[in-house]
C-alpha positions in Angstrom: 130.0 92.7 92.5 131.1 95.8 90.6 129.6 99.2 91.9 127.8 99.7 88.7 125.8 96.5 89.1 124.1 97.9 92.2 122.4 100.6 90.1 120.1 100.5 87.1 121.8 99.7 83.8 123.9 102.5 82.5 123.4 104.9 85.4 126.9 104.7 86.9 128.5 105.4 83.6 126.2 108.3 83.0 127.1 109.8 86.4 130.8 109.4 85.6 130.3 111.2 82.3 128.4 114.0 84.0 130.6 114.5 87.0 134.0 113.7 85.5 134.6 111.4 88.4 134.9 107.6 88.7 132.2 105.8 90.8 134.3 103.7 93.2 131.6 102.4 95.5 127.8 102.2 95.7 125.6 101.7 98.8 121.9 101.5 98.0 119.7 103.6 100.3 116.1 104.5 100.6 115.1 107.2 98.2 113.5 110.6 98.6 109.8 110.4 99.7 107.7 107.7 98.2 108.8 108.0 94.6 112.6 108.0 94.3 115.3 105.4 94.8 118.6 106.4 96.3 122.3 105.4 96.8 125.4 106.7 98.5 128.3 107.0 96.1 132.1 107.3 96.5 133.6 109.4 93.8 137.2 109.9 92.7 138.4 112.6 90.2 141.5 112.3 88.0 143.2 115.1 89.9 143.1 113.0 93.1 140.1 114.6 94.8 137.6 112.2 96.4 134.1 112.8 97.9 131.1 110.9 99.2 127.8 111.8 97.6 124.1 111.0 97.8 122.1 110.3 94.6 118.4 110.3 94.2 117.1 108.7 91.0 113.8 107.8 89.4 114.5 105.8 86.3 110.8 105.0 85.9 109.8 108.7 86.3 107.2 107.4 88.9 105.7 110.3 90.8 108.6 112.7 90.1 106.8 115.2 87.9 107.6 116.3 84.4 111.1 116.7 82.9 111.1 120.4 83.5 110.7 119.8 87.3 113.9 117.8 87.4 115.7 120.4 85.4 114.6 123.1 87.8 115.8 121.1 90.8 119.2 120.6 89.3 119.4 124.2 88.2 118.6 125.7 91.6 121.1 123.4 93.4 123.8 124.3 90.9 123.1 128.0 91.4 122.9 127.9 95.2 126.2 125.9 95.2 127.8 128.5 92.9 126.7 131.9 91.7 124.0 132.4 94.3 126.0 131.0 97.2 126.3 134.5 98.7 122.5 134.4 99.4 123.3 132.2 102.4 120.9 129.4 101.5 122.6 126.2 102.7 122.4 123.2 100.3 124.3 120.0 99.6 127.1 120.9 97.0 126.0 120.0 93.5 128.1 117.5 91.6 126.1 116.2 88.6 122.8 115.4 87.2 121.5 112.9 84.6 118.2 114.1 83.2 117.1 111.0 81.3 117.3 108.9 84.5 116.2 111.7 86.9 119.5 111.2 88.8 120.8 114.0 91.0 124.2 113.7 92.7 125.2 116.1 95.5 127.9 116.0 98.2 127.2 114.5 101.6 126.4 117.0 104.3 126.6 116.3 108.0 123.5 116.5 110.1 120.4 114.9 111.4 117.0 115.1 109.6 114.8 114.1 112.5 113.5 117.3 114.0 110.8 115.4 115.8 113.4 113.6 117.8 114.6 116.7 119.6 113.5 116.7 123.2 114.9 120.1 124.3 112.2 122.8 123.7 114.9 125.6 123.5 116.8 123.7 120.8 113.6 123.1 118.9 112.6 126.8 118.9 116.1 128.0 118.0 116.5 125.5 115.1 113.0 126.3 113.8 114.0 130.0 113.8 117.1 129.2 111.8 115.1 127.1 109.3 112.5 129.9 108.8 115.5 132.3 108.3 116.7 130.0 105.6 113.3 130.3 103.8 113.4 134.1 104.3 116.9 134.2 102.7 115.7 132.1 99.8 112.7 134.4 99.2 114.9 137.5 99.3 116.9 136.4 96.2 116.0 139.0 93.5 115.1 136.7 90.6 114.0 139.7 88.5 117.6 140.9 88.5 119.3 137.4 88.5 117.0 134.6 87.3 118.3 131.1 87.8 119.8 129.6 84.6 117.8 126.5 83.8 114.8 127.2 85.9 112.8 128.7 83.0 111.1 132.1 82.7 110.2 134.1 85.8 106.4 134.4 85.8 103.6 135.6 88.2 102.3 133.2 90.7 98.9 133.4 89.1 100.3 131.8 86.0 101.7 128.9 88.0 98.3 128.4 89.7 96.4 128.4 86.4 98.8 126.0 84.8 98.8 123.7 87.9 95.0 123.6 88.0 94.8 122.9 84.2 97.4 120.1 84.6 95.5 118.5 87.5 92.2 118.7 85.5 93.9 117.1 82.5 95.3 114.3 84.6 91.9 113.7 86.3 90.4 111.8 83.4 89.4 108.4 82.2 89.2 105.4 84.5 91.1 107.4 87.2 88.7 110.3 87.2 88.2 111.4 90.8 85.2 113.3 92.2 87.2 114.7 95.2 89.9 116.1 92.9 87.2 117.6 90.6 85.4 119.3 93.5 88.6 120.7 94.9 89.8 122.1 91.6 86.4 123.8 91.1 86.9 125.6 94.4 90.5 126.5 93.6 89.6 127.8 90.2 86.9 130.1 91.6 89.1 131.5 94.5 92.5 132.3 93.0 94.2 134.9 95.3 94.7 138.4 94.0 97.5 141.0 94.6 100.2 138.4 95.1 103.8 139.8 95.3 106.5 139.6 92.7 107.6 135.9 92.3 110.4 134.4 94.3 112.2 131.1 94.4 109.8 128.7 96.2 111.5 125.6 97.6 108.2 123.7 97.1 108.6 121.0 99.8 110.1 122.9 102.7 109.6 121.6 106.2 110.7 119.0 108.8 112.4 116.0 107.2 113.6 118.0 104.3 116.5 119.7 106.1 119.6 118.6 107.9 120.7 120.2 111.1 123.4 120.2 113.8 122.5 121.6 117.2 120.5 124.8 116.5 121.7 125.3 112.9 120.4 124.1 109.6 123.2 122.5 107.6 121.3 122.0 104.3 117.9 122.3 102.8 117.0 119.0 101.0 114.7 117.7 98.3 114.2 120.5 95.8 112.2 118.5 93.3 109.2 120.8 93.5 111.1 124.1 93.3 109.5 126.8 91.2 109.0 130.6 90.9 105.9 131.8 92.8 104.3 133.2 95.9 106.4 133.0 99.1 103.3 131.9 101.0 103.5 128.6 99.0 106.5 127.5 101.1 104.6 128.3 104.3 101.7 126.2 103.0 104.0 123.3 102.2 105.3 123.5 105.8 101.8 122.7 106.8 101.8 119.6 104.6 105.2 118.4 105.9 103.9 118.7 109.4 101.3 116.1 108.6 104.1 113.6 108.8 106.7 115.2 111.1 106.4 117.4 114.2 107.6 121.0 114.2 107.0 124.1 116.3 103.5 125.7 116.4 102.8 127.4 113.1 102.2 130.9 114.7 105.7 130.7 116.2 107.2 129.6 112.9 105.5 132.4 110.9 106.6 135.0 113.4 110.2 133.8 113.1 109.9 134.0 109.3 108.8 137.6 109.4 111.4 138.5 112.0 114.2 137.1 109.7 113.1 139.4 106.9 110.6 137.2 105.2 107.4 138.5 103.6 104.3 139.5 105.6 102.4 136.2 106.3 99.0 136.2 104.6 97.0 133.3 106.1 94.3 133.4 103.4 97.0 132.8 100.8 98.6 130.1 103.0 95.2 128.3 103.1 94.8 128.6 99.4 98.2 127.1 98.6 97.8 124.5 101.2 94.7 123.2 99.4 96.2 123.5 95.9 99.3 121.4 97.0 97.1 119.0 98.9 95.0 118.4 95.8 98.1 117.5 93.8 99.4 115.1 96.4 96.0 113.5 96.8 95.8 112.0 93.4 94.9 108.4 93.9 97.7 105.9 93.5 97.1 103.8 90.5 98.9 100.7 91.9 96.5 98.5 89.9 97.2 100.2 86.5 99.2 97.7 84.3 100.6 100.6 82.3 102.1 102.5 85.3 105.6 101.7 86.6 105.6 100.3 90.1 106.6 102.8 92.9 109.8 101.9 94.8 107.8 101.4 98.0 104.1 100.7 97.4 103.3 100.4 101.1 104.5 103.9 102.0 103.1 105.3 98.7 99.6 104.1 99.8 100.0 105.5 103.3 101.0 109.0 102.0 98.2 108.9 99.4 95.5 107.9 101.9 96.5 110.6 104.4 96.6 113.3 101.7 93.2 112.3 100.4 91.5 112.3 103.8 93.1 115.6 104.8 92.1 117.1 101.5 88.5 116.1 102.0 88.5 117.9 105.4 90.4 120.9 104.1 88.1 121.3 101.2 85.1 121.2 103.5 86.7 123.9 105.7 87.4 126.1 102.7 83.8 125.8 101.4 82.4 126.5 104.9 80.9 123.0 105.3 80.4 121.2 108.6 81.2 117.5 108.2 78.9 115.0 110.0 80.3 112.0 111.7 81.1 109.1 109.4 79.6 105.6 110.1 82.3 103.0 110.4 80.5 99.6 110.9 82.2 97.1 113.1 82.9 93.6 111.7 84.2 90.2 113.0 87.7 89.1 112.5 88.3 88.0 108.8 88.6 84.4 107.7 92.3 84.8 106.9 93.3 86.8 109.9 95.7 84.2 111.3 97.7 83.9 108.0 98.0 87.7 107.9 99.3 87.7 111.5 101.9 85.0 110.8 103.2 86.9 107.7 103.5 90.1 109.8 105.3 88.2 112.5 107.8 86.7 110.0 108.6 90.1 108.6 109.0 91.7 112.0 110.8 89.0 113.9 112.8 87.1 111.2 113.2 89.1 108.0 113.8 92.7 109.0 116.3 91.9 111.8 118.5 89.9 109.4 118.5 92.4 106.5 121.7 94.4 106.3 120.7 96.2 103.1 118.8 99.4 104.2 116.8 99.6 101.0 115.6 96.0 101.4 114.6 96.6 105.0 112.6 99.7 104.0 110.8 97.6 101.3 110.1 94.8 103.8 108.5 97.3 106.2 106.4 98.6 103.3 105.2 95.0 102.6 104.1 94.7 106.2 102.0 97.8 105.7 100.3 96.2 102.7 99.5 93.0 104.7 97.9 95.1 107.4 95.8 96.9 104.7 94.8 93.6 103.1 93.7 92.3 106.5 91.5 95.3 107.1 90.0 95.1 103.6 88.9 91.5 104.2 87.3 92.4 107.5 85.8 95.9 107.1 85.3 96.7 103.4 82.0 94.9 102.9 80.4 96.8 105.7 81.9 100.1 104.6 80.6 99.6 101.1 77.1 98.8 102.4 77.1 102.0 104.4 78.3 104.1 101.5 75.8 102.5 99.1 73.0 103.6 101.4 74.3 107.2 101.7 74.6 107.5 97.9 71.1 106.1 97.5 69.7 108.6 99.9 71.6 111.5 98.2 70.5 110.6 94.7 67.0 109.2 95.5 67.8 106.0 93.7 68.5 102.3 94.5 71.4 100.4 93.1 72.2 96.7 92.8 75.6 97.0 94.5 78.2 99.4 95.8 80.1 99.6 92.5 77.0 100.8 90.7 76.2 103.3 93.4 79.7 104.8 93.4 79.7 104.9 89.6 76.4 106.9 89.6 77.8 109.3 92.2 80.9 109.9 90.1 78.7 110.7 87.1 76.6 113.1 89.1 79.6 115.0 90.3 81.2 115.0 86.8 78.1 116.6 85.4 77.7 119.1 88.3 74.2 117.7 88.9 74.6 117.2 92.7 74.8 120.0 95.3 78.5 120.7 96.1 77.9 120.5 99.8 76.3 117.0 99.5 79.1 115.9 97.2 81.9 117.0 99.5 80.3 115.3 102.5 80.0 112.0 100.6 83.6 112.3 99.4 84.8 112.9 102.9 82.9 109.8 104.1 84.5 107.8 101.3 88.0 109.0 102.2 87.4 108.6 106.0 86.5 104.9 105.4 89.5 104.4 103.1 91.7 105.8 105.8 90.1 103.5 108.4 91.1 100.5 106.2 94.7 101.8 106.2 94.8 102.9 109.8 96.7 99.9 111.2 99.3 100.3 108.4 99.6 104.0 109.1 100.2 103.6 112.8 100.7 107.0 114.5 99.9 108.8 111.3 96.3 107.5 111.2 94.7 110.6 112.8 97.0 113.3 111.5 95.5 116.7 110.6 96.7 120.1 109.6 98.2 122.1 112.4 96.4 125.3 113.4 97.5 128.3 111.5 96.8 130.8 114.3 
């Protein structure tokens, strides 16, 4: 099989045109996060130079943001690999980008990305200090004097916030309209921070899992797809989100290291605000059942991330609004009628399929399928009882009776959309809804099932 045959049609040729190098080998790999595919490439230039590279790509544009976001990512990596290299921000060297297929090709960098696997406490602290120093170095770049070519105009953080809220409101429409997103955007709109500093380059997805390291030194910051100009506190807030999925040092220690390395004074109120804004964006419900939406590369992991983000958003919104959340009823239920068939399928994936797969990308997808099967099993067993409990709660809140759960949930959505229900009651009902959805996904999430934001102080 020719190397080009392992990639979407036309992608290898486009990379060759953009890089000036011939693609001599392709090894498919798992992509970045839940939205992007990936591959390792071997490249050969006419002058005899060769290099190995990693390419993220998203030919369906599934979950990767707008075209401008991709162009910003390519632009900042090009700059930090070249004219801004003196800033000391370590990145994988930029080779090429293909905008119409969201393909970004950078040189391979040595290092490990599993911070959580470090057992030595001294190494963890030293490495965390170096990572926070990298963020401080990024935030010290004077973009007023030297804006990054291709990243667009430098604008105040308030403009980014207003545009982001407007975009999320616009997207929260039609069949996918979401009361939790609506309530969160209402709070964010009413509480925009004031007196933010001059804008800096914000990595946008900084934290464990998105940097490589060797020993106590960061070798490269990765995954710049959310880069933008804005408030430096936004990167500290994103660190909180990354820590939902991977361990790091305690946040007070990380923040102190950031300030000691020359970063901005940490403002916890702004960190909380950005944390909620980013969480609202990540918590948009996955439309896996939308026939017009392209399928995500890994539906199982996509649903895991979405479910966690939504539950945590409901909790963070309640905290921001000063609401004490009551316990959520999770009715027990007998084993479902098809439990044995689910168990057999899971055993086949675990014991026979995954051990025999040499293709890393296929193995990742097989594990994602196992997560889906666990979810389907929980739906069969628990969803009827969960729906009954939620119907009763909505009836009590609205003072009405409904024929079934679907009618009750539809009426609740209408009341929130019209701002006819008290905000506190609405947030409590949304939290109960997301807590139950998370309970259905708990087996598929494994150790992530109970993850929460780490304390800020």
